[in-house]
N, C-alpha and C positions, 0 to 999 in steps of 0.2 A: 535826237537833238532837241525836241519840243520842250523837254524840261530843263534844258541847259540856262543857267542865268548869264546876266551880261558878262561876266568875267570870263566864263568857258566859251561863250560865243566870240568874244574878243580874241582869246587864244586861238581858237579855231581859224579866225580870220587871219592871224598873224601866220599861222602855219601856212595857210593857203597862199598868202602873199609872198612868203619865202620860196614856195614851190615856183610861182609865176616869175619871180625874178630869176630863178634857176634857168627856166625855159626861155624866157626873152620875150618882151612886149610885141615883138613883130609876129609871133606865132600864136599867141593867146591873150586874151583880156578877159578878166572876171567882170561881168556886169553886176550881177546881184544874185542872192539866193532867197529862196522862200523855204521857211521851216513849217512843216505842217505834220504835226503829231511826231511820230518816229521817223519821218523821212524828210530829205532836204532835196529841193529842186533848185538846181544851179543854173545860170544862164551865162553862156560864154561866147565871146567873139572868138573863133578860132580857125587858122588856116586849113585844119583837117582834124579827123577823129583821133589821130595819133597824138595830137597836142593836148588834148583833153585826157586821153589815157595816161600820158606821161605826167600831167598835173596829179591825177589820182594816185599814181605810183609814188611819186615825191611827197605828196602831202600825207599819203596813208588814208585818204578819204576814198571809199569806193565809188566807182562810176558804173553801177550795174546796168544803166539803161541809158545810152546816148542817142538822142534823137536830132536829126538835122532839120532845121526849120528852112523850108525853101520859099515860103511866101509868108508875109505879115500882112494882117488887115486890121483896121481898127474903125472907130465910129466915122472917120472921114472918108472911108472906102465908099460909103453910101451915096456920097454926093456925086 
C-alpha cells in the first residue's frame, strides 16, 4: 500500500467504510491506519476480535495479526 496514490487510498477507505457499515457502528469503529512500506497498521475500537475479522472478510483486506491493546500510556502518564 505504501506506493498507492491518493486515489487508490481513497478507494481503499471507501471499501473499508462500506464493510464497516455492514457490520454496524456499535461493534467496530475505524480510528485510523498507518501505511509503512508494504504494510498497513489499522487502529480499531471493536467489541471483540470477531468484529475485526468480519471487517477483514467483507473488505478483502487481510488482518494477519490482531493485537488487543490493554493499556495506553502517553507523555502525561509520567506526571
